[in-house]
N, C-alpha and C positions, 0 to 999 in steps of 0.2 A: 201221762203227760198232759199238761194244759197248754193248748195252742191259741194264740191270738192270731187270726187270719185277717190281714188288712186287705180288704176286698172280699173275694171268696164266693161271688155269685156268678162269675162268668169265666170261661176258658181255664187259664192256668190256676187262678184262685179257687175255682170250683173244684178242679181236679185235686188240688191239695186238700181242700176241705173234706171231699168225699173220702180220700185215702186215709186221712187222720181219723174220721168218724168210723171207718172200717176197722181201724186198729183199736177202737174203743176209747180213743182219746176224748178229753173234755175240750170242745172247740167253741170259741166265741168268734163270730164274724163281725168285723167292723166295716160298715159300708154306708152308702148314702140312702139306702132304702128303695132303690129303684127296681131291684129284682129280689125275689125271695131267696135266701140261702138254702142249701140242702137240708132236708128234714133231719132233726137231731142236733143242729148247731143253734147255739144261742146267738142272739143278734144284739148289736150296739150300733146305733146310728150317729153319723156325723160326716161333715164335709171338711176334708183336710185343708182345702183352700180357703175356707171361710173363717172370720174371727170366731173364736170359741168352738171351732169345728172339732176339737179333740177333747171336749169336756167329758164325753161319755167314757173316756179312758183315764180319767183323773185318779181312779182307784182300781185296784186289782193287781194280781201277780200271775205271771205266766212263765212256764218253762221255756217256751219258744215263741217268737214272732216271725211270721212270714210275710214279706211285703213285696208286692208286684208292681209298685207305683212306677209309672213311666213319664210323668209330667215334671213339674218344677222340683228340682232337688231340694229346695227349702222345705218341702212338705215332708220328705224323708228325714231331714235334719231335725225338724221339730217333733216329729213322732218319735224318732229314736232317742233324742234327749229326754223326752218325757218318760220313756219306758226303760231307760238303761239300768236304773236301780231296782226295777221290778220285773225284769225278764232275764232269763238265763242266757238266751242265745237269740241272734237276730239273723234270719236268712233273707238276703235281699236278691230277688230274682232280677238279674241284670241281663246283659245281652253281649253276644260276641261282636256286636256292632261297635263296642267301645274301642276296639283295636284301630289304630291309625291305618287309614287306607293309603297305598295298597300294602296289605299284609301277605307275606310270601306263603306258599304252600308249606304246610307243616308248622305253622305258627302256633305257639303254646301260650301259656298265661303270662310269661315274661316278655311277650311281644309289646312294643310301645303302644300306648293308649292315647286317645284324644284328651285334650284339656277339658276339665270340668271343675265346677265349684259347688260345694255343699250349700252355699248360700244363694245360688242363682235361682231366678225364675225360669220358666220354661223357654228354651231356645230351640235346639234340635234334638232328635232322639238320641243320637250317640252321646252328645254332651250331657244331656239330662240324665242318662243311665250312668255315666261316669260320675257325675255329681252326686247321684244317689248312692253310688258305691262309697264315695268319700265320706258322705254323711253317716253312713252305717258304720264305717271304720272309725270315724272320729268319736261316736258315742259308745260302741261295743268293742273296738279293738280286736283282739284275737277271738272274741266271741261272736264275730260277724262272718258269716258265710256268704260269699259273693258267687251266686249261681249265674254264670255267663251262658245263658241258653242260646242255642243256635236257632234255626228255623223250627217252629213248634207246630206240629200237626196233630189232628185227632178230634175226637168228639168235643162238642161245644165251641169249635172254632169260631171266632167272631172277627176274623181278618179276611176270609173269603178266598184263600188259596186252594186248599184241598176240596172244599165245597164246590168251587167253580169247576175244577177238573171232574169231579163226580157228576155234577149236573150236565156238563158238556158230553161226557161219556154216555149218560143215560139218554140224551137226545138221538144218539146213534149217528150213523153215516160217516163219511170221511172226516177224520180229525186231524188237524195239523199238530203233529207230534215233533216237538223240537229236538233235534239230534245233537250229537250222535246218541244212538240208542243206549250204548253202554257208558254214557257219561255218569260218573259217580256223583251222588248227592249226599249231603248231610242234613239230617233233621232229627228232632226227638219227639216221640209220642208224648203228648201232654201228661199221660198217666205215668210213664216212665220218669219224666221230669219231676213230677210230684213225689213219686215214691222215693227217688234218689235224694231229693231235697230233705225229706222228713228223715230218712235213714242217716244221712250224713249229719244233720243237725242233732239228732238224738245221740250220735256218736261223738258229738262235740267238735266236729271239723270246722275249721275256719279258713279264711282266705279265698282266693279266686279259683274257680274250677270251670273249664269249658265243659258244658253239659250238653252233648249232642252226639249222635251216633258216629261211629268211625266212618270216614270217607269211604264210599263203596258199600256200606251196609245195604244201601239200595242204589239203584240207578234210575235215570229217567225211563228206561225201558221197563224195569220192574214196577216202578210207580204207576205208569200209565197203563200197563198191562193189568195190574191189579184193579185199577179203576174200571177198565173195560169189563173185566170178569165179574166184579161186584155188582155192576149195574145191568147185567144181563147179556153181555157180549154183543151188543148192537154196534159198538163203536169200531170203525175201521181205522186203525192208527196208520197214518202216512208220515213216515219219518222224513224230516225236512232239514236240509242243510242249513247250518247257522248263517252262511253268507246270503242265502235267499231270504231268510227272515230279516236280516239287517237291511238288505236292499229294498224290502217292502216297508221299511220304517216301523216295524213291529218291535215293541220294547220288551226286552227280557224282564223277568221278575213281576212285571205289572200285567202286560198284555198276555203273557204266558207265565203264569205263576210258578214259582219254585225254580224255574230254569234260568240259568245264566250260562252263555256260551264259554267254551274253553278260553282261558286267558286270566287276566288279573282279577276280574270280578268273580270268576269261578273259584280261583284259589282263595279268595277272601271268604266267600260264603260256604264253600263245600270242601275245603281241604285243610281244615285246622286239625291240630294235635289234641286228642282227647284222652291220652294215656293216663292222665292224672285222675280224671273222673272214673275211667274204667277200673283203675286200681282201687278206687274207693267204692266200688260196687255197682257202678252203672250197669244196667241191663237194658238192652234195646230189643223190643219184640219185633217180629217180622213185619215187613211193610204191608203184606197182605192182611194182617190182623188190624193194623191201624186204618187201612182203607175200608175194610168191611165194616168195622165198628162205626166209623164215621158216616158211612152210607146209611147203616141202620139208624143212626141218630137223626140224620137229615130226613129220613122217611117218617120219623116219628113226630116231626114238627107240624104244627097246623098251618104255618105260613113259610115265608122264605127264611133262610138261615140268618141269624143275627149278624149285624155289622157294626163295629165300633164307630162311634161318630167321628173319631179322629183319624179314621183310615178311609182311603178311597176304594171304590169298587174295583175288583180285579176281573181280568179275562178279556179275551179277544172278541171283537165284534163279529158276528156271523158273516157279514158281507166281506170284511177284510180277510177272514179266514178262507172264504170261498175263492177270493182273488189270489191269495197265496197258493192255494192248491190248484189253481187254473180250472175251476169248476164254472 
C-alpha cells in the first residue's frame, strides 16, 4: 500500500504513520516541515493554507490518503479535489463533536449533525470538522471514510489531557478525583484509532463511523487509579462529588480533563454508540496500557509535553485544588 499522510508528525498523524510503516507500507508525509516525520517515511513540504501550498502534491499516486485537518474546511476541499483521480481512498479523521448538542445517550452515526460547508474558512471546531467531512465526500463519494474519533488519548498527545493527570499523579499527595468513581468514560487510544483507520481503509470501507471505546470500557476510577499506579503510587485519590466541584466554580473537561459530570454533557461525550466500528474490527486496549505507555513517553521527553498552539493548557491550579479538598 502507498499511503499519503497529510500531517503525520504529531499525535494522531504520527500514530497512523508509524502503524503504516510497521506494516511495510510506502509512506509519504506531507507537512509544513516544523517537525521531523517518523524514520522511514518520505517527506513532502507545503502549507495547505498558503497560495501554492499543495504544489508538492501536483504529481504522484497513492492507494490511500489520511487527513487529520481540523482547520478551514476549504483546505480539505482543495486537497481532496486535487487528489481524487490519483488516490484510491480518502480517510478523513473527523470528530464525534460534529453531532448536534445535546445528543442523547446511545447516539449513533445517524444522529443529527451541525451545519458545515466544504467551502468555509475556519469557524469553530465542530463546524470545521463537519465541513471537512463534506469536502471529503464531495471529492471521493463512497471512497471516503469519515473517522469520527471521540476523546483521543495515548503517547504523543499534544492536547494536554492525559499528560496533566499523569503529571499531577506523579506529584503525589491528595488529588481531587472527580466522581462518581464508577462514572463510565469513552476514549480511544491513538494507536487503536490509527490501526482501525488503516484496516478499514484497506478493506475499502466508507461512510461515517464513531471510533471510540464502548462506554464503560474505562471509568474515571480505572483511569485515575491507572495514573496513580503508573507514576509510583504517591497520589491519594480523594473522590469528590460533582456538586462540590460545580460550587467551587471548577470547569469540567478543562480544569479536570476528560471528566464531565453525569447529565447532558456526559451523554454527549461518553455515551455514544460504537457498534458499527466494533463490527468493523475496532479493538480497544486496556486503559492501564494506554496510561503506562503515555507515562513512559512523557518520561522520555527532554522538556514539557507538546501542546498544540490552538489548544489551551489544561488542568486545575494547585491552590484551587487545595481549597476544594479543604487543605
